[in-house]
mmCIF file of the N, C-alpha and C atoms, coordinates in Angstrom:
data_MODEL
# 
_entry.id   MODEL 
# 
loop_
_atom_site.group_PDB 
_atom_site.id 
_atom_site.type_symbol 
_atom_site.label_atom_id 
_atom_site.label_alt_id 
_atom_site.label_comp_id 
_atom_site.label_asym_id 
_atom_site.label_entity_id 
_atom_site.label_seq_id 
_atom_site.pdbx_PDB_ins_code 
_atom_site.Cartn_x 
_atom_site.Cartn_y 
_atom_site.Cartn_z 
_atom_site.occupancy 
_atom_site.B_iso_or_equiv 
_atom_site.pdbx_formal_charge 
_atom_site.auth_seq_id 
_atom_site.auth_comp_id 
_atom_site.auth_asym_id 
_atom_site.auth_atom_id 
_atom_site.pdbx_PDB_model_num 
ATOM 1   N N  . UNK A 1 1  ? -9.173  -1.467  18.434  1.00 0.00 ? 1  UNK A N  1 
ATOM 2   C CA . UNK A 1 1  ? -9.065  -0.046  18.144  1.00 0.00 ? 1  UNK A CA 1 
ATOM 3   C C  . UNK A 1 1  ? -8.406  0.730   19.278  1.00 0.00 ? 1  UNK A C  1 
ATOM 4   N N  . UNK A 1 2  ? -8.471  0.204   20.485  1.00 0.00 ? 2  UNK A N  1 
ATOM 5   C CA . UNK A 1 2  ? -7.906  0.919   21.628  1.00 0.00 ? 2  UNK A CA 1 
ATOM 6   C C  . UNK A 1 2  ? -6.495  0.469   21.987  1.00 0.00 ? 2  UNK A C  1 
ATOM 7   N N  . UNK A 1 3  ? -6.018  -0.583  21.378  1.00 0.00 ? 3  UNK A N  1 
ATOM 8   C CA . UNK A 1 3  ? -4.683  -1.100  21.676  1.00 0.00 ? 3  UNK A CA 1 
ATOM 9   C C  . UNK A 1 3  ? -3.636  -0.091  21.193  1.00 0.00 ? 3  UNK A C  1 
ATOM 10  N N  . UNK A 1 4  ? -2.813  0.440   22.102  1.00 0.00 ? 4  UNK A N  1 
ATOM 11  C CA . UNK A 1 4  ? -1.830  1.458   21.717  1.00 0.00 ? 4  UNK A CA 1 
ATOM 12  C C  . UNK A 1 4  ? -0.875  0.995   20.611  1.00 0.00 ? 4  UNK A C  1 
ATOM 13  N N  . UNK A 1 5  ? -0.531  -0.273  20.609  1.00 0.00 ? 5  UNK A N  1 
ATOM 14  C CA . UNK A 1 5  ? 0.365   -0.799  19.576  1.00 0.00 ? 5  UNK A CA 1 
ATOM 15  C C  . UNK A 1 5  ? -0.309  -0.756  18.216  1.00 0.00 ? 5  UNK A C  1 
ATOM 16  N N  . UNK A 1 6  ? -1.576  -1.124  18.171  1.00 0.00 ? 6  UNK A N  1 
ATOM 17  C CA . UNK A 1 6  ? -2.328  -1.104  16.914  1.00 0.00 ? 6  UNK A CA 1 
ATOM 18  C C  . UNK A 1 6  ? -2.541  0.338   16.450  1.00 0.00 ? 6  UNK A C  1 
ATOM 19  N N  . UNK A 1 7  ? -2.871  1.212   17.372  1.00 0.00 ? 7  UNK A N  1 
ATOM 20  C CA . UNK A 1 7  ? -3.069  2.626   17.034  1.00 0.00 ? 7  UNK A CA 1 
ATOM 21  C C  . UNK A 1 7  ? -1.782  3.208   16.442  1.00 0.00 ? 7  UNK A C  1 
ATOM 22  N N  . UNK A 1 8  ? -0.647  2.920   17.057  1.00 0.00 ? 8  UNK A N  1 
ATOM 23  C CA . UNK A 1 8  ? 0.631   3.434   16.568  1.00 0.00 ? 8  UNK A CA 1 
ATOM 24  C C  . UNK A 1 8  ? 0.960   2.864   15.185  1.00 0.00 ? 8  UNK A C  1 
ATOM 25  N N  . UNK A 1 9  ? 0.721   1.580   14.990  1.00 0.00 ? 9  UNK A N  1 
ATOM 26  C CA . UNK A 1 9  ? 0.979   0.960   13.687  1.00 0.00 ? 9  UNK A CA 1 
ATOM 27  C C  . UNK A 1 9  ? 0.070   1.550   12.618  1.00 0.00 ? 9  UNK A C  1 
ATOM 28  N N  . UNK A 1 10 ? -1.177  1.778   12.965  1.00 0.00 ? 10 UNK A N  1 
ATOM 29  C CA . UNK A 1 10 ? -2.132  2.374   12.023  1.00 0.00 ? 10 UNK A CA 1 
ATOM 30  C C  . UNK A 1 10 ? -1.675  3.782   11.631  1.00 0.00 ? 10 UNK A C  1 
ATOM 31  N N  . UNK A 1 11 ? -1.219  4.545   12.592  1.00 0.00 ? 11 UNK A N  1 
ATOM 32  C CA . UNK A 1 11 ? -0.754  5.908   12.313  1.00 0.00 ? 11 UNK A CA 1 
ATOM 33  C C  . UNK A 1 11 ? 0.481   5.900   11.412  1.00 0.00 ? 11 UNK A C  1 
ATOM 34  N N  . UNK A 1 12 ? 1.416   4.972   11.671  1.00 0.00 ? 12 UNK A N  1 
ATOM 35  C CA . UNK A 1 12 ? 2.607   4.874   10.815  1.00 0.00 ? 12 UNK A CA 1 
ATOM 36  C C  . UNK A 1 12 ? 2.219   4.489   9.393   1.00 0.00 ? 12 UNK A C  1 
ATOM 37  N N  . UNK A 1 13 ? 1.326   3.525   9.252   1.00 0.00 ? 13 UNK A N  1 
ATOM 38  C CA . UNK A 1 13 ? 0.892   3.097   7.923   1.00 0.00 ? 13 UNK A CA 1 
ATOM 39  C C  . UNK A 1 13 ? 0.163   4.225   7.206   1.00 0.00 ? 13 UNK A C  1 
ATOM 40  N N  . UNK A 1 14 ? -0.685  4.931   7.916   1.00 0.00 ? 14 UNK A N  1 
ATOM 41  C CA . UNK A 1 14 ? -1.415  6.040   7.322   1.00 0.00 ? 14 UNK A CA 1 
ATOM 42  C C  . UNK A 1 14 ? -0.461  7.126   6.851   1.00 0.00 ? 14 UNK A C  1 
ATOM 43  N N  . UNK A 1 15 ? 0.526   7.449   7.666   1.00 0.00 ? 15 UNK A N  1 
ATOM 44  C CA . UNK A 1 15 ? 1.500   8.479   7.305   1.00 0.00 ? 15 UNK A CA 1 
ATOM 45  C C  . UNK A 1 15 ? 2.296   8.063   6.073   1.00 0.00 ? 15 UNK A C  1 
ATOM 46  N N  . UNK A 1 16 ? 2.680   6.793   5.998   1.00 0.00 ? 16 UNK A N  1 
ATOM 47  C CA . UNK A 1 16 ? 3.420   6.301   4.835   1.00 0.00 ? 16 UNK A CA 1 
ATOM 48  C C  . UNK A 1 16 ? 2.581   6.424   3.572   1.00 0.00 ? 16 UNK A C  1 
ATOM 49  N N  . UNK A 1 17 ? 1.290   6.120   3.672   1.00 0.00 ? 17 UNK A N  1 
ATOM 50  C CA . UNK A 1 17 ? 0.404   6.234   2.516   1.00 0.00 ? 17 UNK A CA 1 
ATOM 51  C C  . UNK A 1 17 ? 0.231   7.689   2.097   1.00 0.00 ? 17 UNK A C  1 
ATOM 52  N N  . UNK A 1 18 ? 0.041   8.560   3.065   1.00 0.00 ? 18 UNK A N  1 
ATOM 53  C CA . UNK A 1 18 ? -0.128  9.986   2.759   1.00 0.00 ? 18 UNK A CA 1 
ATOM 54  C C  . UNK A 1 18 ? 1.120   10.520  2.060   1.00 0.00 ? 18 UNK A C  1 
ATOM 55  N N  . UNK A 1 19 ? 2.293   10.188  2.585   1.00 0.00 ? 19 UNK A N  1 
ATOM 56  C CA . UNK A 1 19 ? 3.538   10.648  1.982   1.00 0.00 ? 19 UNK A CA 1 
ATOM 57  C C  . UNK A 1 19 ? 3.724   10.064  0.585   1.00 0.00 ? 19 UNK A C  1 
ATOM 58  N N  . UNK A 1 20 ? 3.372   8.792   0.414   1.00 0.00 ? 20 UNK A N  1 
ATOM 59  C CA . UNK A 1 20 ? 3.478   8.157   -0.894  1.00 0.00 ? 20 UNK A CA 1 
ATOM 60  C C  . UNK A 1 20 ? 2.568   8.797   -1.919  1.00 0.00 ? 20 UNK A C  1 
ATOM 61  N N  . UNK A 1 21 ? 1.345   9.111   -1.515  1.00 0.00 ? 21 UNK A N  1 
ATOM 62  C CA . UNK A 1 21 ? 0.407   9.773   -2.425  1.00 0.00 ? 21 UNK A CA 1 
ATOM 63  C C  . UNK A 1 21 ? 0.927   11.147  -2.800  1.00 0.00 ? 21 UNK A C  1 
ATOM 64  N N  . UNK A 1 22 ? 1.414   11.893  -1.827  1.00 0.00 ? 22 UNK A N  1 
ATOM 65  C CA . UNK A 1 22 ? 1.943   13.239  -2.108  1.00 0.00 ? 22 UNK A CA 1 
ATOM 66  C C  . UNK A 1 22 ? 3.132   13.184  -3.065  1.00 0.00 ? 22 UNK A C  1 
ATOM 67  N N  . UNK A 1 23 ? 3.952   12.152  -2.922  1.00 0.00 ? 23 UNK A N  1 
ATOM 68  C CA . UNK A 1 23 ? 5.154   12.043  -3.745  1.00 0.00 ? 23 UNK A CA 1 
ATOM 69  C C  . UNK A 1 23 ? 4.857   11.614  -5.176  1.00 0.00 ? 23 UNK A C  1 
ATOM 70  N N  . UNK A 1 24 ? 3.742   10.925  -5.383  1.00 0.00 ? 24 UNK A N  1 
ATOM 71  C CA . UNK A 1 24 ? 3.486   10.321  -6.681  1.00 0.00 ? 24 UNK A CA 1 
ATOM 72  C C  . UNK A 1 24 ? 2.321   10.907  -7.464  1.00 0.00 ? 24 UNK A C  1 
ATOM 73  N N  . UNK A 1 25 ? 1.618   11.859  -6.897  1.00 0.00 ? 25 UNK A N  1 
ATOM 74  C CA . UNK A 1 25 ? 0.460   12.403  -7.596  1.00 0.00 ? 25 UNK A CA 1 
ATOM 75  C C  . UNK A 1 25 ? 0.246   13.857  -7.219  1.00 0.00 ? 25 UNK A C  1 
ATOM 76  N N  . UNK A 1 26 ? -0.475  14.550  -8.046  1.00 0.00 ? 26 UNK A N  1 
ATOM 77  C CA . UNK A 1 26 ? -0.841  15.933  -7.737  1.00 0.00 ? 26 UNK A CA 1 
ATOM 78  C C  . UNK A 1 26 ? -2.253  16.007  -7.164  1.00 0.00 ? 26 UNK A C  1 
ATOM 79  N N  . UNK A 1 27 ? -2.844  14.854  -6.911  1.00 0.00 ? 27 UNK A N  1 
ATOM 80  C CA . UNK A 1 27 ? -4.200  14.827  -6.359  1.00 0.00 ? 27 UNK A CA 1 
ATOM 81  C C  . UNK A 1 27 ? -4.217  15.472  -4.978  1.00 0.00 ? 27 UNK A C  1 
ATOM 82  N N  . UNK A 1 28 ? -5.326  16.127  -4.673  1.00 0.00 ? 28 UNK A N  1 
ATOM 83  C CA . UNK A 1 28 ? -5.482  16.774  -3.375  1.00 0.00 ? 28 UNK A CA 1 
ATOM 84  C C  . UNK A 1 28 ? -6.856  16.443  -2.819  1.00 0.00 ? 28 UNK A C  1 
ATOM 85  N N  . UNK A 1 29 ? -7.080  16.811  -1.566  1.00 0.00 ? 29 UNK A N  1 
ATOM 86  C CA . UNK A 1 29 ? -8.387  16.658  -0.945  1.00 0.00 ? 29 UNK A CA 1 
ATOM 87  C C  . UNK A 1 29 ? -8.909  15.229  -0.980  1.00 0.00 ? 29 UNK A C  1 
ATOM 88  N N  . UNK A 1 30 ? -10.176 15.109  -1.327  1.00 0.00 ? 30 UNK A N  1 
ATOM 89  C CA . UNK A 1 30 ? -10.834 13.794  -1.355  1.00 0.00 ? 30 UNK A CA 1 
ATOM 90  C C  . UNK A 1 30 ? -10.143 12.847  -2.328  1.00 0.00 ? 30 UNK A C  1 
ATOM 91  N N  . UNK A 1 31 ? -9.727  13.344  -3.478  1.00 0.00 ? 31 UNK A N  1 
ATOM 92  C CA . UNK A 1 31 ? -9.060  12.491  -4.467  1.00 0.00 ? 31 UNK A CA 1 
ATOM 93  C C  . UNK A 1 31 ? -7.763  11.908  -3.900  1.00 0.00 ? 31 UNK A C  1 
ATOM 94  N N  . UNK A 1 32 ? -7.015  12.716  -3.149  1.00 0.00 ? 32 UNK A N  1 
ATOM 95  C CA . UNK A 1 32 ? -5.786  12.228  -2.538  1.00 0.00 ? 32 UNK A CA 1 
ATOM 96  C C  . UNK A 1 32 ? -6.103  11.177  -1.477  1.00 0.00 ? 32 UNK A C  1 
ATOM 97  N N  . UNK A 1 33 ? -7.135  11.424  -0.680  1.00 0.00 ? 33 UNK A N  1 
ATOM 98  C CA . UNK A 1 33 ? -7.524  10.457  0.363   1.00 0.00 ? 33 UNK A CA 1 
ATOM 99  C C  . UNK A 1 33 ? -7.964  9.152   -0.270  1.00 0.00 ? 33 UNK A C  1 
ATOM 100 N N  . UNK A 1 34 ? -8.749  9.216   -1.344  1.00 0.00 ? 34 UNK A N  1 
ATOM 101 C CA . UNK A 1 34 ? -9.192  8.006   -2.032  1.00 0.00 ? 34 UNK A CA 1 
ATOM 102 C C  . UNK A 1 34 ? -8.014  7.270   -2.669  1.00 0.00 ? 34 UNK A C  1 
ATOM 103 N N  . UNK A 1 35 ? -7.034  8.022   -3.149  1.00 0.00 ? 35 UNK A N  1 
ATOM 104 C CA . UNK A 1 35 ? -5.837  7.397   -3.697  1.00 0.00 ? 35 UNK A CA 1 
ATOM 105 C C  . UNK A 1 35 ? -5.087  6.650   -2.605  1.00 0.00 ? 35 UNK A C  1 
ATOM 106 N N  . UNK A 1 36 ? -5.030  7.235   -1.417  1.00 0.00 ? 36 UNK A N  1 
ATOM 107 C CA . UNK A 1 36 ? -4.410  6.557   -0.278  1.00 0.00 ? 36 UNK A CA 1 
ATOM 108 C C  . UNK A 1 36 ? -5.141  5.283   0.097   1.00 0.00 ? 36 UNK A C  1 
ATOM 109 N N  . UNK A 1 37 ? -6.459  5.330   0.085   1.00 0.00 ? 37 UNK A N  1 
ATOM 110 C CA . UNK A 1 37 ? -7.259  4.133   0.391   1.00 0.00 ? 37 UNK A CA 1 
ATOM 111 C C  . UNK A 1 37 ? -7.025  3.068   -0.686  1.00 0.00 ? 37 UNK A C  1 
ATOM 112 N N  . UNK A 1 38 ? -6.936  3.499   -1.939  1.00 0.00 ? 38 UNK A N  1 
ATOM 113 C CA . UNK A 1 38 ? -6.673  2.554   -3.029  1.00 0.00 ? 38 UNK A CA 1 
ATOM 114 C C  . UNK A 1 38 ? -5.310  1.885   -2.837  1.00 0.00 ? 38 UNK A C  1 
ATOM 115 N N  . UNK A 1 39 ? -4.295  2.683   -2.476  1.00 0.00 ? 39 UNK A N  1 
ATOM 116 C CA . UNK A 1 39 ? -2.962  2.126   -2.247  1.00 0.00 ? 39 UNK A CA 1 
ATOM 117 C C  . UNK A 1 39 ? -2.971  1.160   -1.070  1.00 0.00 ? 39 UNK A C  1 
ATOM 118 N N  . UNK A 1 40 ? -3.637  1.542   -0.012  1.00 0.00 ? 40 UNK A N  1 
ATOM 119 C CA . UNK A 1 40 ? -3.738  0.690   1.173   1.00 0.00 ? 40 UNK A CA 1 
ATOM 120 C C  . UNK A 1 40 ? -4.435  -0.615  0.816   1.00 0.00 ? 40 UNK A C  1 
ATOM 121 N N  . UNK A 1 41 ? -5.532  -0.521  0.105   1.00 0.00 ? 41 UNK A N  1 
ATOM 122 C CA . UNK A 1 41 ? -6.278  -1.714  -0.295  1.00 0.00 ? 41 UNK A CA 1 
ATOM 123 C C  . UNK A 1 41 ? -5.426  -2.624  -1.171  1.00 0.00 ? 41 UNK A C  1 
ATOM 124 N N  . UNK A 1 42 ? -4.705  -2.021  -2.108  1.00 0.00 ? 42 UNK A N  1 
ATOM 125 C CA . UNK A 1 42 ? -3.859  -2.786  -3.002  1.00 0.00 ? 42 UNK A CA 1 
ATOM 126 C C  . UNK A 1 42 ? -2.783  -3.540  -2.231  1.00 0.00 ? 42 UNK A C  1 
ATOM 127 N N  . UNK A 1 43 ? -2.089  -2.847  -1.334  1.00 0.00 ? 43 UNK A N  1 
ATOM 128 C CA . UNK A 1 43 ? -1.011  -3.489  -0.582  1.00 0.00 ? 43 UNK A CA 1 
ATOM 129 C C  . UNK A 1 43 ? -1.546  -4.499  0.431   1.00 0.00 ? 43 UNK A C  1 
ATOM 130 N N  . UNK A 1 44 ? -2.696  -4.213  1.014   1.00 0.00 ? 44 UNK A N  1 
ATOM 131 C CA . UNK A 1 44 ? -3.303  -5.159  1.947   1.00 0.00 ? 44 UNK A CA 1 
ATOM 132 C C  . UNK A 1 44 ? -3.651  -6.444  1.199   1.00 0.00 ? 44 UNK A C  1 
ATOM 133 N N  . UNK A 1 45 ? -4.229  -6.298  0.027   1.00 0.00 ? 45 UNK A N  1 
ATOM 134 C CA . UNK A 1 45 ? -4.558  -7.470  -0.789  1.00 0.00 ? 45 UNK A CA 1 
ATOM 135 C C  . UNK A 1 45 ? -3.310  -8.226  -1.201  1.00 0.00 ? 45 UNK A C  1 
ATOM 136 N N  . UNK A 1 46 ? -2.261  -7.495  -1.598  1.00 0.00 ? 46 UNK A N  1 
ATOM 137 C CA . UNK A 1 46 ? -1.001  -8.126  -1.983  1.00 0.00 ? 46 UNK A CA 1 
ATOM 138 C C  . UNK A 1 46 ? -0.431  -8.927  -0.800  1.00 0.00 ? 46 UNK A C  1 
ATOM 139 N N  . UNK A 1 47 ? -0.404  -8.309  0.376   1.00 0.00 ? 47 UNK A N  1 
ATOM 140 C CA . UNK A 1 47 ? 0.126   -8.990  1.560   1.00 0.00 ? 47 UNK A CA 1 
ATOM 141 C C  . UNK A 1 47 ? -0.700  -10.225 1.904   1.00 0.00 ? 47 UNK A C  1 
ATOM 142 N N  . UNK A 1 48 ? -2.006  -10.117 1.800   1.00 0.00 ? 48 UNK A N  1 
ATOM 143 C CA . UNK A 1 48 ? -2.872  -11.258 2.093   1.00 0.00 ? 48 UNK A CA 1 
ATOM 144 C C  . UNK A 1 48 ? -2.615  -12.394 1.106   1.00 0.00 ? 48 UNK A C  1 
ATOM 145 N N  . UNK A 1 49 ? -2.507  -12.066 -0.170  1.00 0.00 ? 49 UNK A N  1 
ATOM 146 C CA . UNK A 1 49 ? -2.211  -13.091 -1.177  1.00 0.00 ? 49 UNK A CA 1 
ATOM 147 C C  . UNK A 1 49 ? -0.866  -13.756 -0.898  1.00 0.00 ? 49 UNK A C  1 
ATOM 148 N N  . UNK A 1 50 ? 0.121   -12.964 -0.528  1.00 0.00 ? 50 UNK A N  1 
ATOM 149 C CA . UNK A 1 50 ? 1.438   -13.515 -0.210  1.00 0.00 ? 50 UNK A CA 1 
ATOM 150 C C  . UNK A 1 50 ? 1.363   -14.443 1.009   1.00 0.00 ? 50 UNK A C  1 
ATOM 151 N N  . UNK A 1 51 ? 0.749   -13.948 2.076   1.00 0.00 ? 51 UNK A N  1 
ATOM 152 C CA . UNK A 1 51 ? 0.711   -14.710 3.322   1.00 0.00 ? 51 UNK A CA 1 
ATOM 153 C C  . UNK A 1 51 ? -0.084  -16.007 3.215   1.00 0.00 ? 51 UNK A C  1 
ATOM 154 N N  . UNK A 1 52 ? -1.040  -16.048 2.294   1.00 0.00 ? 52 UNK A N  1 
ATOM 155 C CA . UNK A 1 52 ? -1.843  -17.267 2.132   1.00 0.00 ? 52 UNK A CA 1 
ATOM 156 C C  . UNK A 1 52 ? -1.263  -18.193 1.066   1.00 0.00 ? 52 UNK A C  1 
ATOM 157 N N  . UNK A 1 53 ? -0.128  -17.813 0.476   1.00 0.00 ? 53 UNK A N  1 
ATOM 158 C CA . UNK A 1 53 ? 0.512   -18.664 -0.516  1.00 0.00 ? 53 UNK A CA 1 
ATOM 159 C C  . UNK A 1 53 ? -0.135  -18.618 -1.885  1.00 0.00 ? 53 UNK A C  1 
ATOM 160 N N  . UNK A 1 54 ? -0.949  -17.611 -2.142  1.00 0.00 ? 54 UNK A N  1 
ATOM 161 C CA . UNK A 1 54 ? -1.686  -17.536 -3.397  1.00 0.00 ? 54 UNK A CA 1 
ATOM 162 C C  . UNK A 1 54 ? -0.895  -16.903 -4.538  1.00 0.00 ? 54 UNK A C  1 
ATOM 163 N N  . UNK A 1 55 ? 0.242   -16.278 -4.238  1.00 0.00 ? 55 UNK A N  1 
ATOM 164 C CA . UNK A 1 55 ? 1.033   -15.648 -5.293  1.00 0.00 ? 55 UNK A CA 1 
ATOM 165 C C  . UNK A 1 55 ? 1.967   -16.670 -5.942  1.00 0.00 ? 55 UNK A C  1 
ATOM 166 N N  . UNK A 1 56 ? 2.146   -16.522 -7.219  1.00 0.00 ? 56 UNK A N  1 
ATOM 167 C CA . UNK A 1 56 ? 3.013   -17.402 -7.987  1.00 0.00 ? 56 UNK A CA 1 
ATOM 168 C C  . UNK A 1 56 ? 4.474   -17.180 -7.615  1.00 0.00 ? 56 UNK A C  1 
ATOM 169 N N  . UNK A 1 57 ? 5.237   -18.251 -7.580  1.00 0.00 ? 57 UNK A N  1 
ATOM 170 C CA . UNK A 1 57 ? 6.673   -18.143 -7.326  1.00 0.00 ? 57 UNK A CA 1 
ATOM 171 C C  . UNK A 1 57 ? 7.385   -17.415 -8.461  1.00 0.00 ? 57 UNK A C  1 
ATOM 172 N N  . UNK A 1 58 ? 6.746   -17.317 -9.612  1.00 0.00 ? 58 UNK A N  1 
ATOM 173 C CA . UNK A 1 58 ? 7.378   -16.687 -10.768 1.00 0.00 ? 58 UNK A CA 1 
ATOM 174 C C  . UNK A 1 58 ? 7.500   -15.164 -10.604 1.00 0.00 ? 58 UNK A C  1 
ATOM 175 N N  . UNK A 1 59 ? 6.938   -14.612 -9.546  1.00 0.00 ? 59 UNK A N  1 
ATOM 176 C CA . UNK A 1 59 ? 7.060   -13.176 -9.312  1.00 0.00 ? 59 UNK A CA 1 
ATOM 177 C C  . UNK A 1 59 ? 8.438   -12.796 -8.807  1.00 0.00 ? 59 UNK A C  1 
ATOM 178 N N  . UNK A 1 60 ? 9.227   -13.755 -8.405  1.00 0.00 ? 60 UNK A N  1 
ATOM 179 C CA . UNK A 1 60 ? 10.581  -13.484 -7.934  1.00 0.00 ? 60 UNK A CA 1 
ATOM 180 C C  . UNK A 1 60 ? 10.686  -13.589 -6.425  1.00 0.00 ? 60 UNK A C  1 
ATOM 181 N N  . UNK A 1 61 ? 11.906  -13.482 -5.961  1.00 0.00 ? 61 UNK A N  1 
ATOM 182 C CA . UNK A 1 61 ? 12.177  -13.674 -4.538  1.00 0.00 ? 61 UNK A CA 1 
ATOM 183 C C  . UNK A 1 61 ? 12.167  -12.379 -3.744  1.00 0.00 ? 61 UNK A C  1 
ATOM 184 N N  . UNK A 1 62 ? 12.286  -11.259 -4.425  1.00 0.00 ? 62 UNK A N  1 
ATOM 185 C CA . UNK A 1 62 ? 12.341  -9.963  -3.751  1.00 0.00 ? 62 UNK A CA 1 
ATOM 186 C C  . UNK A 1 62 ? 10.924  -9.417  -3.585  1.00 0.00 ? 62 UNK A C  1 
ATOM 187 N N  . UNK A 1 63 ? 10.314  -9.740  -2.465  1.00 0.00 ? 63 UNK A N  1 
ATOM 188 C CA . UNK A 1 63 ? 8.922   -9.364  -2.210  1.00 0.00 ? 63 UNK A CA 1 
ATOM 189 C C  . UNK A 1 63 ? 8.737   -7.852  -2.177  1.00 0.00 ? 63 UNK A C  1 
ATOM 190 N N  . UNK A 1 64 ? 9.674   -7.138  -1.595  1.00 0.00 ? 64 UNK A N  1 
ATOM 191 C CA . UNK A 1 64 ? 9.564   -5.682  -1.522  1.00 0.00 ? 64 UNK A CA 1 
ATOM 192 C C  . UNK A 1 64 ? 9.570   -5.067  -2.914  1.00 0.00 ? 64 UNK A C  1 
ATOM 193 N N  . UNK A 1 65 ? 10.471  -5.524  -3.750  1.00 0.00 ? 65 UNK A N  1 
ATOM 194 C CA . UNK A 1 65 ? 10.542  -5.015  -5.119  1.00 0.00 ? 65 UNK A CA 1 
ATOM 195 C C  . UNK A 1 65 ? 9.265   -5.337  -5.887  1.00 0.00 ? 65 UNK A C  1 
ATOM 196 N N  . UNK A 1 66 ? 8.756   -6.541  -5.717  1.00 0.00 ? 66 UNK A N  1 
ATOM 197 C CA . UNK A 1 66 ? 7.522   -6.929  -6.394  1.00 0.00 ? 66 UNK A CA 1 
ATOM 198 C C  . UNK A 1 66 ? 6.351   -6.085  -5.910  1.00 0.00 ? 66 UNK A C  1 
ATOM 199 N N  . UNK A 1 67 ? 6.277   -5.848  -4.609  1.00 0.00 ? 67 UNK A N  1 
ATOM 200 C CA . UNK A 1 67 ? 5.196   -5.016  -4.069  1.00 0.00 ? 67 UNK A CA 1 
ATOM 201 C C  . UNK A 1 67 ? 5.280   -3.601  -4.633  1.00 0.00 ? 67 UNK A C  1 
ATOM 202 N N  . UNK A 1 68 ? 6.484   -3.068  -4.754  1.00 0.00 ? 68 UNK A N  1 
ATOM 203 C CA . UNK A 1 68 ? 6.651   -1.728  -5.333  1.00 0.00 ? 68 UNK A CA 1 
ATOM 204 C C  . UNK A 1 68 ? 6.220   -1.706  -6.800  1.00 0.00 ? 68 UNK A C  1 
ATOM 205 N N  . UNK A 1 69 ? 6.571   -2.749  -7.538  1.00 0.00 ? 69 UNK A N  1 
ATOM 206 C CA . UNK A 1 69 ? 6.161   -2.831  -8.940  1.00 0.00 ? 69 UNK A CA 1 
ATOM 207 C C  . UNK A 1 69 ? 4.640   -2.873  -9.058  1.00 0.00 ? 69 UNK A C  1 
ATOM 208 N N  . UNK A 1 70 ? 3.997   -3.630  -8.186  1.00 0.00 ? 70 UNK A N  1 
ATOM 209 C CA . UNK A 1 70 ? 2.541   -3.712  -8.184  1.00 0.00 ? 70 UNK A CA 1 
ATOM 210 C C  . UNK A 1 70 ? 1.944   -2.338  -7.855  1.00 0.00 ? 70 UNK A C  1 
ATOM 211 N N  . UNK A 1 71 ? 2.505   -1.665  -6.870  1.00 0.00 ? 71 UNK A N  1 
ATOM 212 C CA . UNK A 1 71 ? 1.983   -0.349  -6.474  1.00 0.00 ? 71 UNK A CA 1 
ATOM 213 C C  . UNK A 1 71 ? 2.156   0.687   -7.572  1.00 0.00 ? 71 UNK A C  1 
ATOM 214 N N  . UNK A 1 72 ? 3.233   0.580   -8.349  1.00 0.00 ? 72 UNK A N  1 
ATOM 215 C CA . UNK A 1 72 ? 3.443   1.548   -9.437  1.00 0.00 ? 72 UNK A CA 1 
ATOM 216 C C  . UNK A 1 72 ? 2.294   1.534   -10.431 1.00 0.00 ? 72 UNK A C  1 
ATOM 217 N N  . UNK A 1 73 ? 1.674   0.397   -10.593 1.00 0.00 ? 73 UNK A N  1 
ATOM 218 C CA . UNK A 1 73 ? 0.556   0.283   -11.526 1.00 0.00 ? 73 UNK A CA 1 
ATOM 219 C C  . UNK A 1 73 ? -0.564  1.247   -11.135 1.00 0.00 ? 73 UNK A C  1 
ATOM 220 N N  . UNK A 1 74 ? -0.771  1.440   -9.861  1.00 0.00 ? 74 UNK A N  1 
ATOM 221 C CA . UNK A 1 74 ? -1.803  2.349   -9.376  1.00 0.00 ? 74 UNK A CA 1 
ATOM 222 C C  . UNK A 1 74 ? -1.549  3.775   -9.853  1.00 0.00 ? 74 UNK A C  1 
ATOM 223 N N  . UNK A 1 75 ? -0.297  4.148   -10.004 1.00 0.00 ? 75 UNK A N  1 
ATOM 224 C CA . UNK A 1 75 ? 0.056   5.513   -10.357 1.00 0.00 ? 75 UNK A CA 1 
ATOM 225 C C  . UNK A 1 75 ? 0.502   5.655   -11.803 1.00 0.00 ? 75 UNK A C  1 
ATOM 226 N N  . UNK A 1 76 ? 0.369   4.593   -12.588 1.00 0.00 ? 76 UNK A N  1 
ATOM 227 C CA . UNK A 1 76 ? 0.768   4.668   -13.999 1.00 0.00 ? 76 UNK A CA 1 
ATOM 228 C C  . UNK A 1 76 ? -0.125  5.641   -14.750 1.00 0.00 ? 76 UNK A C  1 
ATOM 229 N N  . UNK A 1 77 ? 0.474   6.406   -15.616 1.00 0.00 ? 77 UNK A N  1 
ATOM 230 C CA . UNK A 1 77 ? -0.290  7.367   -16.413 1.00 0.00 ? 77 UNK A CA 1 
ATOM 231 C C  . UNK A 1 77 ? -0.771  6.732   -17.695 1.00 0.00 ? 77 UNK A C  1 
# 
């Protein structure tokens, strides 16, 4: 928690989530914060599945595109 590199990375990730939530939803306050946590949890799980080899090769070779497609599900109406 005190490592400056980790603190900076955490702040960048948090800012990206906040901006993503603002861009994709009208939620505010606690609902917006919970949406950010949901997005973070989703992407963290996706990255963990990828890094451990648990994702199917049938998802395609473009990991960034696949991650974006997965994240869109969170904001689907």
